[in-house]
C-alpha positions in Angstrom: 93.7 55.4 115.5 97.2 56.1 116.1 100.7 55.7 114.7 100.3 52.8 112.3 99.1 52.8 108.7 95.5 52.0 108.2 96.1 48.6 106.8 97.2 47.3 110.2 95.3 45.6 112.9 94.4 48.9 114.7 92.1 49.9 111.8 88.6 49.4 112.5 85.2 50.1 110.8 82.0 51.9 111.5 80.3 48.6 111.0 77.0 47.9 109.3 76.6 51.7 108.8 79.0 51.6 105.9 78.6 48.1 104.6 78.6 47.9 100.9 79.9 51.5 100.3 83.5 50.7 99.5 83.1 49.4 95.9 85.0 51.4 93.4 82.1 51.3 90.8 78.4 51.0 90.6 77.6 52.8 93.8 74.1 53.9 94.7 73.6 56.9 97.0 74.3 55.5 100.5 71.4 55.8 103.0 71.9 58.1 105.9 72.4 56.6 109.2 69.3 57.0 111.4 70.2 59.7 113.9 69.5 59.5 117.6 66.7 61.7 118.7 69.1 64.4 119.9 71.6 64.0 117.1 71.2 67.6 115.8 70.9 69.1 119.3 73.4 71.8 120.5 76.6 70.4 121.9 78.5 71.6 124.9 77.0 75.1 125.7 80.4 76.7 125.9 80.5 78.6 122.6 83.6 76.6 121.4 84.2 75.0 117.9 81.1 76.7 116.5 82.8 76.0 113.2 85.1 73.0 112.5 88.6 73.6 114.0 91.3 74.5 111.6 95.0 74.3 112.4 98.0 71.9 112.2 99.1 68.6 113.7 102.7 67.3 113.3 102.0 63.6 113.4 101.5 62.8 109.7 104.6 64.5 108.7 107.1 63.9 111.5 105.7 61.0 113.7 108.0 60.7 116.7 111.3 61.8 115.0 113.7 64.1 116.7 112.7 66.9 114.3 109.5 67.2 116.1 110.6 69.9 118.7 110.1 73.4 119.9 111.9 75.0 117.0 109.7 73.2 114.5 106.4 74.1 116.4 107.4 77.8 116.5 108.4 77.6 113.0 104.9 76.4 112.0 103.3 79.3 113.9 105.5 81.7 111.9 104.5 80.1 108.7 100.9 80.4 109.6 101.4 84.1 109.5 103.8 84.4 106.6 101.9 82.2 104.2 98.4 83.6 104.8 97.1 80.5 106.6 96.1 82.5 109.7 94.4 84.9 107.5 92.5 82.0 105.8 91.2 80.8 109.2 93.8 78.3 110.6 94.3 78.8 114.4 95.5 75.8 116.2 99.1 74.6 116.3 98.8 71.1 117.8 101.4 68.8 119.3 100.9 65.1 118.9 102.4 62.2 120.8 106.0 62.2 122.1 106.1 65.8 123.6 106.4 64.4 127.1 109.0 62.4 129.1 108.1 58.8 129.5 107.5 59.1 133.2 105.7 61.6 135.4 107.7 63.5 138.2 107.5 62.7 141.8 104.3 64.8 142.1 102.6 62.8 139.4 102.7 65.6 137.0 103.6 65.6 133.3 106.9 66.8 132.2 107.8 68.1 128.8 110.8 66.4 127.1 113.6 68.9 127.8 115.5 67.8 124.6 112.5 68.6 122.4 111.0 71.5 124.4 113.7 73.0 126.5 111.6 76.0 127.5 108.5 73.9 128.4 105.0 73.8 126.9 103.9 77.0 128.5 106.7 78.9 126.7 105.6 77.4 123.4 102.0 78.3 124.1 103.1 81.9 124.9 105.0 82.1 121.6 102.0 80.8 119.7 99.5 83.1 121.4 101.8 86.0 120.7 101.1 85.3 117.0 97.4 85.5 117.5 97.1 81.6 117.4 96.3 78.8 119.7 98.2 75.6 121.0 97.0 72.1 121.2 98.4 69.0 123.0 97.9 65.3 122.9 97.4 62.5 125.4 95.5 59.2 125.6 92.4 58.0 127.6 94.6 55.2 128.9 97.6 54.4 131.1 100.1 55.2 128.2 99.8 56.9 124.9 100.0 55.1 121.5 103.7 55.4 120.7 105.7 52.3 121.3 107.8 54.2 123.9 104.6 54.5 126.1 104.4 58.1 127.2 102.1 58.8 130.2 98.4 58.6 129.4 95.7 60.4 131.5 93.6 57.6 132.7 93.4 58.1 136.4 95.1 61.6 136.2 92.4 63.4 134.4 91.9 66.3 136.8 95.6 67.0 137.5 96.4 66.8 133.7 93.6 69.0 132.7 94.7 71.7 135.2 98.3 71.4 133.9 97.1 71.9 130.3 95.0 74.9 131.3 97.9 76.4 133.4 100.2 76.0 130.4 97.8 77.9 128.1 96.7 74.9 126.1 93.7 75.6 123.9 93.0 72.2 122.4 93.2 68.6 123.6 93.4 65.6 121.3 92.5 62.6 123.5 93.4 59.1 122.1 92.3 55.7 123.0 95.4 53.4 123.5 96.0 51.4 126.6 92.6 52.0 127.9 92.5 48.9 130.2 89.1 48.0 128.8 87.3 50.8 130.7 84.1 51.9 129.1 84.8 54.6 126.4 82.0 56.8 127.3 83.0 56.9 130.9 86.6 57.6 130.1 85.9 60.4 127.8 83.2 62.0 130.0 85.7 62.1 132.9 88.1 64.1 130.9 85.2 66.4 129.8 84.4 67.2 133.4 88.1 67.6 134.1 88.5 70.1 131.3 85.5 72.0 132.5 86.7 72.1 136.0 90.1 73.4 134.9 88.4 76.0 132.7 86.3 77.3 135.6 89.4 77.5 137.8 91.7 79.2 135.3 89.5 80.8 132.8 91.2 78.8 130.0 88.6 77.1 127.6 89.9 74.0 125.8 88.4 72.4 122.7 88.1 68.7 123.2 88.7 66.3 120.4 87.7 62.8 121.1 90.0 60.2 119.2 88.5 56.8 120.0 88.5 55.8 116.2 84.7 55.4 115.9 84.9 52.1 117.7 82.0 53.0 120.0 79.9 55.1 117.6 80.7 58.5 119.4 78.4 60.3 117.1 75.6 58.7 119.0 76.6 59.8 122.5 79.4 62.4 122.4 77.6 65.6 121.4 77.6 66.8 125.0 81.0 65.3 125.8 83.4 66.6 123.2 83.5 69.1 120.4 84.6 66.7 117.7 85.1 62.9 117.5 87.0 60.7 115.2 84.7 58.6 113.0 87.3 56.3 111.6 90.8 54.8 111.9 93.8 56.8 111.0 94.2 58.2 107.5 97.3 57.4 105.4 98.7 59.4 102.6 97.2 57.4 99.6 94.1 57.5 97.6 92.6 54.3 98.8 92.8 55.4 102.5 91.2 58.8 101.8 88.5 57.2 99.8 87.6 54.7 102.4 87.4 57.3 105.2 85.3 59.6 103.0 82.8 56.8 102.6 82.7 56.0 106.3 82.1 59.6 107.3 79.6 60.6 104.7 76.6 58.7 106.2 77.1 60.5 109.5 76.0 64.0 108.4 72.9 64.1 110.7 75.2 64.1 113.8 77.3 67.1 112.9 76.7 70.7 113.7 78.0 73.7 115.5 80.1 72.6 118.4 79.9 68.9 117.6 81.7 67.6 114.5 82.4 64.4 112.7 86.2 64.1 112.4 87.4 61.9 109.5 91.0 62.6 110.6 93.7 65.0 109.5 94.6 66.3 106.0 97.4 64.6 104.1 97.6 67.5 101.6 101.2 68.0 100.6 102.7 64.9 102.1 103.5 63.4 98.6 101.6 60.2 98.4 98.8 61.7 96.2 98.7 64.1 93.2 97.7 67.6 93.4 94.4 66.8 91.7 93.9 64.1 94.5 94.8 66.5 97.2 92.3 69.1 95.8 89.7 66.4 96.0 90.7 65.5 99.6 90.5 69.2 100.6 87.3 69.8 98.8 85.5 66.7 100.2 86.7 67.5 103.8 85.3 71.0 103.4 81.9 70.0 102.0 81.7 67.4 104.9 82.4 70.3 107.4 85.3 68.3 108.7 88.0 69.8 111.0 90.8 71.0 108.7 94.0 70.1 110.4 97.1 70.3 108.2 99.2 67.2 108.5 102.1 68.0 106.1 105.5 69.6 107.0 104.8 73.3 106.0 108.6 74.1 106.1 108.9 71.9 102.9 105.5 72.6 101.3 105.2 73.5 97.7 103.3 76.6 96.4 100.6 74.1 95.1 100.2 72.9 98.6 99.7 76.3 100.1 97.4 77.3 97.2 95.2 74.4 98.2 95.3 74.9 101.9 94.8 78.6 101.8 91.9 78.8 99.3 89.6 81.1 101.1 86.5 80.2 99.0 86.9 76.5 99.7 87.7 77.1 103.4 84.4 79.1 103.6 82.5 76.1 102.7 83.9 74.3 105.6 83.5 77.2 107.9 79.9 78.2 107.0 78.3 79.0 110.3 75.1 77.0 109.6 77.3 74.0 110.3 75.6 71.5 107.9 77.6 68.5 106.8 77.1 67.8 103.1 75.1 64.8 102.1 75.1 62.5 99.0 72.7 63.3 96.2 74.0 60.5 93.9 77.0 58.3 93.5 76.3 56.0 90.6 79.4 54.5 88.9 81.7 56.5 91.2 80.3 59.8 90.0 79.5 61.6 93.3 77.4 64.6 93.8 77.6 65.9 97.4 75.6 69.0 98.4 75.9 71.1 101.5 73.3 73.7 102.6 74.9 77.2 103.3 73.7 79.7 105.8 72.8 82.3 103.0 70.6 79.6 101.3 73.1 78.7 98.5 74.4 75.2 98.0 78.1 74.1 97.9 78.2 71.2 95.5 81.1 68.7 95.0 81.2 67.0 91.7 83.6 64.2 92.5 85.0 61.5 90.1 86.2 58.5 92.1 87.2 56.6 89.0 90.5 56.3 87.1 89.2 58.1 84.0 87.5 61.4 83.2 83.8 61.3 83.8 80.9 63.6 83.2 79.2 64.3 86.7 75.9 66.0 86.6 73.1 67.2 88.7 70.5 70.0 88.9 69.7 73.0 91.2 66.5 71.3 92.2 68.4 67.9 93.0 70.6 69.8 95.5 67.7 71.5 97.2 67.5 74.9 95.6 64.2 76.6 94.9 62.8 77.0 91.4 64.2 80.1 89.7 64.6 81.8 86.3 68.4 81.5 86.6 71.1 80.7 89.1 74.5 82.0 89.9 77.2 79.3 89.7 80.6 80.1 91.4 83.6 77.7 90.6 85.4 77.8 93.9 88.8 76.6 92.7 88.7 78.8 89.5 87.3 81.8 91.3 84.9 82.5 88.5 81.2 83.1 88.4 78.7 82.1 85.7 74.9 81.8 85.2 73.1 78.5 84.7 69.6 77.6 83.8 69.7 74.9 86.5 72.1 72.4 85.3 75.2 71.7 87.3 77.7 69.5 85.5 81.3 69.1 84.4 83.8 66.7 82.8 85.7 65.8 85.9 89.3 64.3 85.5 90.3 61.0 87.2 90.2 61.3 91.0 89.2 65.0 90.6 86.6 67.3 92.2 84.9 70.4 90.8 83.6 72.4 93.7 80.9 75.1 93.0 78.5 77.2 95.0 75.1 77.7 93.5 72.5 80.3 94.5 69.1 81.2 93.3 67.8 84.9 93.0 69.0 88.2 91.5 72.4 88.7 89.9 72.6 85.7 87.8 72.1 87.8 84.5 75.3 89.8 85.3 77.4 86.7 84.8 78.4 85.0 81.5 76.7 81.6 80.8 78.4 78.6 82.1 79.6 76.2 79.4 80.7 72.5 79.9 83.6 71.1 77.9 83.5 67.5 77.2 84.8 64.6 75.3 82.5 61.9 73.8 83.4 58.4 74.6 86.6 56.9 76.1 89.7 58.1 74.2 91.7 54.9 73.6 94.2 55.3 71.0 96.5 52.6 69.4 99.9 54.0 68.3 100.2 54.5 64.6 96.5 54.0 64.1 94.3 57.1 63.4 91.5 57.8 65.8 88.5 60.1 65.9 87.5 62.1 68.9 84.5 64.3 69.3 84.5 67.3 71.6 81.5 69.3 72.9 81.0 72.8 74.1 77.5 72.8 75.9 75.8 76.0 77.1 74.4 75.4 80.6 73.6 79.0 81.0 70.2 80.9 81.0 71.8 83.2 78.3 73.4 82.4 75.0 77.2 81.9 74.4 78.2 83.9 71.4 81.2 83.7 69.0 82.2 80.2 70.3 85.5 78.7 69.3 87.2 75.5 70.3 90.8 74.1 70.0 92.3 70.7 71.0 96.0 70.2 71.5 98.1 67.2 72.6 101.8 66.3 72.9 104.1 68.0 70.4 104.7 64.9 68.2 100.9 64.0 68.0 98.8 65.0 65.0 95.5 66.7 65.9 93.3 68.1 63.2 89.7 69.2 63.2 87.4 67.3 60.9 84.4 69.5 61.4 83.7 73.1 62.4 85.5 74.6 65.4 83.3 77.7 65.7 79.8 78.8 66.0 78.2 82.3 66.0 76.0 81.3 68.9 75.3 78.3 71.2 71.9 78.7 73.1 70.9 77.1 76.4 71.2 73.3 76.4 72.8 73.2 72.9 76.3 72.2 71.9 79.0 72.8 69.5 80.3 69.3 68.6 83.6 69.0 66.8 85.3 65.9 65.3 89.0 65.5 65.6 91.5 63.2 63.8 94.1 62.1 66.2 97.3 60.1 65.2 99.8 59.0 67.8 103.4 58.2 66.5 104.5 54.6 66.1 106.4 53.4 69.2 104.6 55.7 71.7 104.6 54.0 75.1 101.4 52.9 76.6 99.8 55.1 79.2 97.8 58.2 79.7 98.7 61.5 78.0 97.4 64.9 78.6 95.3 66.8 76.0 94.0 70.3 76.4 90.5 71.2 75.3 90.0 75.1 75.2 87.1 77.3 74.2 86.5 81.1 74.0 83.2 82.7 73.9 81.4 86.0 74.6 78.5 86.7 77.0 75.6 88.7 75.8 77.2 91.7 77.3 80.3 91.2 75.2 82.6 89.8 78.0 85.2 87.5 76.7 85.5 84.2 78.6 88.0 81.5 78.2 87.6 78.0 79.5 90.1 75.2 79.6 89.4 71.5 80.3 92.3 69.1 80.7 91.4 65.6 79.3 93.4 62.5 78.8 93.9 60.0 76.0 95.2 56.5 76.7 97.7 55.0 74.4 96.9 51.2 74.4 98.3 48.1 72.8 96.0 45.2 71.9 96.7 42.1 73.9 98.5 39.3 71.9 96.3 36.3 70.7 96.2 33.3 73.0 96.5 33.2 76.7 98.7 35.7 78.7 99.5 36.3 82.2 98.1 39.7 83.4 101.2 40.3 85.4 103.0 40.4 82.0 100.7 42.8 80.2 100.6 46.6 80.4 97.7 48.1 82.3 95.8 51.3 81.5 95.6 52.4 85.0 96.2 50.9 88.6 94.9 52.3 91.9 95.8 50.6 95.1 94.8 51.2 98.7 98.4 50.9 100.1 101.5 51.0 98.1 101.6 50.2 94.4 100.1 47.2 92.6 102.8 44.6 92.3 103.5 42.2 89.4 104.1 38.5 90.4 104.5 39.2 94.1 102.2 40.1 97.0 101.5 43.7 98.0 104.1 43.9 100.6 104.1 47.3 102.3 104.2 50.9 101.0 107.3 50.7 98.9 107.4 49.4 95.3 108.9 46.0 94.9 108.7 45.1 98.6 106.3 42.2 98.0 106.8 38.5 98.7 105.9 35.4 96.6 102.1 35.2 96.1 101.0 32.8 98.8 97.4 31.7 99.4 96.6 29.0 102.0 100.3 28.0 102.0 100.3 27.5 98.3 102.9 29.6 96.3 102.0 31.0 93.0 104.7 32.3 90.6 102.5 34.6 88.6 99.8 37.2 89.3 99.0 40.6 90.8 99.5 41.7 94.4 97.1 44.4 95.5 95.6 46.0 98.6 92.0 47.0 99.0 90.5 49.2 97.7 92.1 48.4 94.4 91.2 48.7 90.6 93.4 47.6 87.7 92.3 48.3 84.2 93.3 46.4 81.0 92.7 47.2 77.4 91.3 44.2 75.7 90.1 45.8 72.4 87.0 43.7 72.0 89.3 40.7 71.1 89.3 38.7 74.2 87.0 36.0 75.8 87.8 35.1 79.4 89.6 36.3 82.5 90.5 33.5 85.1 92.4 33.7 88.4 92.8 32.1 91.9 92.0 34.7 94.4 92.3 35.4 98.1 93.9 37.1 101.0 97.7 36.6 100.9 99.3 34.8 103.8 101.7 37.7 104.5 99.4 39.2 107.0 98.6 36.1 109.0 95.1 36.0 110.4 94.1 39.5 109.1 92.3 40.7 106.0 88.8 40.5 104.5 88.2 41.3 100.9 85.9 40.8 97.9 87.0 40.4 94.2 85.0 41.7 91.2 85.6 41.6 87.4 84.1 44.4 85.3 83.8 44.5 81.5 83.0 47.9 79.9 81.4 49.2 83.2 79.3 46.2 83.9 80.2 43.6 86.7 80.6 40.2 85.2 81.9 38.2 88.0 82.4 38.5 91.8 83.4 36.2 94.7 81.6 37.7 97.7 83.5 38.3 100.9 86.8 36.2 101.4 88.6 36.0 104.6 92.2 35.0 105.5 90.8 31.5 106.8 89.8 30.6 103.2 91.9 28.8 100.6 92.2 30.4 97.1 88.9 30.6 95.3 88.8 30.3 91.5 87.0 33.1 89.6 86.2 33.3 85.9 84.5 35.9 83.7 83.4 36.0 80.2 84.6 39.4 78.8 83.7 38.8 75.2 83.4 42.0 73.1 84.7 44.3 76.0 87.1 47.0 75.2 88.3 47.5 78.9 88.3 45.0 81.7 88.7 46.1 85.3 89.9 44.0 88.2 88.5 45.4 91.4 89.1 44.4 95.1 87.0 45.9 97.8 87.4 45.7 101.6 84.5 43.3 101.9 82.5 46.0 103.7 84.4 46.0 107.0 86.9 48.7 106.4 90.6 48.5 105.4 92.5 46.3 107.7 95.6 44.5 106.3 93.6 43.6 103.2 96.4 42.2 101.1 94.7 40.5 98.2 96.1 38.3 95.4 95.0 37.7 91.7 97.1 34.5 91.6 97.8 33.0 88.1 95.5 35.7 86.6 95.2 35.1 82.9 93.6 36.7 79.9 92.6 34.6 76.8 92.1 36.4 73.5 
């Protein structure tokens, strides 16, 4: 899906295949789609894309702006070499839309825009090839491409365009779906396959073929002998909600992926600025465990060291590039705590422990659950920390909000050479009222087959906080499955603003061989304020956390677009509401209620600002249990009242899902939302 954010009309869904997977909490493991009989069969027998393609595409960072030009493309190729990306496995430097003139020449051939590419595409290809890299181009399986200017599409010109691409030295074609004149998708994409194969025979230039029809016609069911990869979803946007929605659409399609035929959940947003580095590491980890193509979508000329560290992590890339070609499958996903496991060619398993929620969560599984055989012990390799441990079979971690721990676990010899794995954790939900003492309990648990010795633990917070141990912080030994539990007294100064604050939990211990190991676990404490007695507008109260599918959550206005403060008066069915919250699916807003409140009420629905678009569902959760829901609401419905009894709850969460049909202009309102305490 091209050139518009995923909340617009062009976004589509995979359909019933992903119905019910877009809730932010309470998720069961999704059932895999039933594969076609040849779903796992070899794809095109041309030896291309035997592992998922890796490279760069300019669209997410430049769109059609003037900065997309020959100089930029050559500069990206230079950076691939200078920054170690080529060495990490990235090959393709791909041009997206707007590289051509709006009209063909008198012979019906494509012409590169001389302002952007004064030396032509072949010269750019030669430059990229001289770096040991490959070049990709873009066009559409329609009369025009997707940009509003309307550059020439390839419909009716497939054979001549394919020959031009091959003559220029193009190695990769992204083939979009705009202005397709209603012609059958399978027919259009098959014609270009035949054209590319003919051009390859004539010129000796093989071209990887990327089908970009947005998952509308379920290409995973028919395209394994047509293209090397196919988009399974609409376009990704640089925000948490978009990434999460696309993840959940792509995960059930694992049976269809394999060497030479890959599910493509769209390009990487890592480094574009709309997510945190923690979220970008999750994005990269999850795309890797899904054996997705890794196409960098950020402007590498402006990338931070953290962005390069993520993109060039060879151990994570190796998960994506494993030659067995398995896409990871869901082991569990209860409560937004995901375990996704991928079989590797050497018999090991890559395991992603992913925390979808807005607070730290313990995510746990076992070697048996991820498909490993019974063994005395296992080697566990933390792929982001680049450290190896032994484990008795437990695989678990306290994972920060929106974070992912990615490990590789193997059975067999060698585990005894490694120190035991330990898990650092924090009991309960660390909610702290300013000026009031609180008690926290930390745990250091030995997951290893061997004993952790001379264990010590510390907990630290902001400089003006008081953190004191109230029980022992050391133990001479912690055996397999046992824990060192330490109580801490925590006091936050009066006047501390509400919000999340970082704490650092640190342990040191020695392996049986005497090796000193240090492990650090970032945790968070939320400074909260009890709501006032009586009835309050939720738009006036501080929230603990707020996640939104597009742009920020807005107070007393609609969602608007991506910028803060760009909403409009909350309007449902023509009725304007002065107070409330404007959100966009998938959304979750958490409030501290301190066990002092009774009810939440609101009038809810799809805001009028998107006309006839938008389908959502509203849920109210109290301490992790759903206490009210609306079912699916559409733009044609008037505001619906919703009320929930939240008596005794410490935390209340307001959730909006996409209603099971994907994110498409899902602007939702909690109009006149009120909390009574």
